[in-house]
MARVO-31509 format. One record per residue (C-alpha): residue in one letter; x, y, z. Coordinates in pm, whole numbers, padded with zeros to 5 digits, always signed. Example, Ala and Ser with C-alpha at 12.3 -4.5 7.8 and 13.67 -1.06 7.14 Angstrom:
<nodes>
a+01230-00450+00780s+01367-00106+00714
</nodes>
This chain:
<nodes>
m-17453+15154+11377s-17358+15512+11453d-17620+15787+11487t-17371+16060+11390p-17516+16269+11103e-17349+16200+10769e-17236+16560+10726q-17043+16539+11057w-16865+16212+10976r-16491+16263+10924t-16310+16126+10620y-16029+15872+10650d-15751+16121+10580e-15890+16365+10838f-15884+16121+11129a-15558+15951+11019a-15352+16272+11018g-15092+16241+11295i-15202+15894+11405a-14844+15761+11378t-14701+16008+11632y-14635+15742+11898r-14550+15463+11653l-14237+15258+11716p-13940+15360+11497n-13887+15207+11155a-13643+14920+11114d-13395+14904+10826l-13399+14559+10660t-13145+14646+10390g-12982+14333+10250r-13221+14085+10412e-13372+13816+10189l-13670+13616+10306t-13904+13361+10151v-14244+13317+10317t-14444+13009+10223l-14814+13057+10299d-15060+12783+10387d-15204+12785+10033d-14849+12720+09899t-14812+13078+09774k-14455+13200+09813l-14354+13558+09892e-13991+13605+09793l-13876+13928+09958r-13547+14104+09888f-13500+14428+10081e-13292+14659+09860d-13259+14946+10106a-13445+15107+10397r-13750+15191+10182h-13775+14949+09888v-13836+14576+09861v-13864+14341+09564c-14147+14092+09621n-14172+13813+09366g-13982+14025+09117v-14187+14344+09163k-14042+14649+09337d-14254+14835+09591p-14202+15056+09896y-14211+14906+10243d-14190+15007+10605a-14085+14774+10885v-14102+14785+11264a-13926+14554+11509v-14223+14495+11739r-14007+14266+11950e-13642+14170+11916d-13738+13870+11700v-14071+13985+11549y-14109+14222+11253f-14418+14398+11120v-14362+14475+10750n-14610+14662+10534l-14597+14701+10157p-14820+14996+10055l-14828+14866+09700t-14764+15111+09419s-14743+14832+09161v-15115+14760+09218e-15367+15038+09283g-15566+15019+09605e-15391+14721+09764a-15154+14659+10053l-14966+14353+10176t-14870+14319+10542v-14635+14045+10662v-14549+13959+11022f-14262+13717+11080s-14045+13586+11362t-13674+13521+11329a-13695+13288+11633t-13993+13063+11554h-13985+13121+11176r-14363+13159+11181a-14529+13421+10962l-14865+13556+10861a-14978+13772+10571v-15274+14007+10528r-15381+14142+10190s-15608+14449+10200v-15794+14547+09883i-16020+14845+09806g-16328+14729+09615a-16423+14882+09281e-16747+15030+09417d-16957+15065+09730v-17192+14778+09814e-17454+14848+10080g-17390+14658+10401v-17041+14547+10297p-16714+14723+10391r-16548+14873+10081v-16205+14742+10185s-16172+14364+10215q-15898+14155+10375t-15766+13800+10345f-15545+13622+10597r-15284+13347+10563a-15047+13175+10804g-14704+13076+10683t-14344+12989+10758t-14013+13147+10661d-13701+12989+10516g-13497+13105+10817g-13511+12764+10985a-13743+12495+11114a-14076+12636+11233s-14156+12598+11602g-14430+12700+11839e-14798+12764+11777v-14924+12817+11422p-15076+13168+11388g-15452+13153+11358p-15789+13301+11459s-15821+13375+11830r-16103+13450+12073d-15863+13576+12341l-15964+13943+12310i-16341+13887+12342g-16468+14085+12640k-16157+14302+12671r-16178+14681+12684n-15873+14893+12601i-15783+15255+12537y-15537+15340+12258r-15330+15659+12259y-15179+15728+11915s-15087+16097+11960p-15175+16390+12188n-15485+16429+11968h-15584+16066+11912l-15744+15865+12193y-15978+15575+12117e-16158+15308+12314h-16209+14956+12182v-16441+14686+12315y-16399+14344+12156v-16750+14203+12152s-16718+13882+11946s-16497+13695+11701q-16642+13907+11420r-16701+14258+11557y-16561+14525+11784a-16704+14855+11909w-16507+15179+11915q-16548+15538+12020c-16322+15842+11992l-16247+16011+12325e-16009+16279+12187g-15953+16397+11833v-16145+16506+11524q-16381+16208+11566r-16460+16288+11930g-16808+16162+12010h-16816+15937+11705g-16826+15560+11733d-16949+15248+11563m-16940+14870+11559d-16741+14730+11268l-16618+14398+11134s-16294+14276+11289t-16055+13983+11280v-15814+13874+11554w-15531+13624+11510k-15284+13516+11775f-14925+13530+11646a-14734+13449+11966d-14775+13483+12341g-14917+13830+12400l-14899+13926+12030y-15229+13963+11847l-15303+14067+11493f-15613+14289+11501c-15778+14408+11180f-16096+14606+11122r-16305+14695+10817e-16535+14995+10853f-16885+15028+10709r-16925+15406+10713i-16580+15494+10576a-16389+15309+10303v-16098+15211+10527a-15943+14901+10681s-15648+14857+10912v-15392+14600+11021w-15248+14620+11374l-15014+14407+11580h-15102+14451+11947d-14830+14364+12196l-15037+14294+12506g-14741+14159+12700y-14512+14391+12895a-14473+14644+12613l-14841+14741+12574k-14769+14897+12234t-14943+14863+11900t-14814+14905+11545g-15047+14945+11251v-15132+15065+10902f-15443+15188+10721l-15561+15155+10363g-15860+15364+10256i-16013+15628+10033t-15960+15995+10113g-16224+16267+10106d-16129+16355+09749g-16151+15995+09627r-15786+15886+09628s-15657+15561+09773e-15409+15626+10053h-15184+15429+10287s-15112+15555+10639r-14891+15435+10922a-15016+15424+11280g-14912+15317+11627g-14921+15400+11993h-14976+15292+12352i-15231+15046+12493y-15404+15103+12827p-15617+14804+12937l-15938+14905+13116g-16056+14557+13209s-16251+14266+13073v-16567+14065+13121s-16633+13693+13094y-16957+13528+12988p-17097+13273+13236d-17294+13058+12991a-17387+13155+12632q-17080+13281+12444p-17051+13539+12163v-16998+13405+11813
</nodes>
């Protein structure tokens, strides 16, 4: 865990300000209708009314969408119909595969447990017959070390140490010199496309990212957390990926 004194630790809204500067542009899904069937048989019936609003299972909420690739969309619903929750859906119009992440802020702090929890589900869309690999947990990032540039004032390093944790440090920005090791989850969505999510211990915040580690080397993400004055807040994020290298383990492997 970090040795940074508590009084120097930045709040979620302080470090998130401007972190979407290099994010890919929003996509307008006006008029699109999509049903996602998750692996627990839950259905998400999405009707995009305009560039900012979607009706999901009869409830209207805001959304933002990014075309991460020509056939892959990252869609986030920063729910206003439910306090302290967000729903993120990734889907492909080519393979008709999908995945969904629900992020929820807990009612109170519990020592040793991140305040924001996340659940993950694979699914399919009604766009056609599903093809290709089913999205699921991946160990592909273990041992990799990348730098992420989100703005002129946001530069972070990530080291993926196991299937459950990653280490980070801030190289430029209000958190410069700060770092920690937090809980993380990685799912492979398609070749070169990885869902990466983290849940912090020190700050009530979690994130959902889609890393394109193919030719694009771009990442698109969102945060859900509690601000310094106690409000729940949703933030967009995104930027460039610069791989630094990787290591491989000769015998015993991380969890």
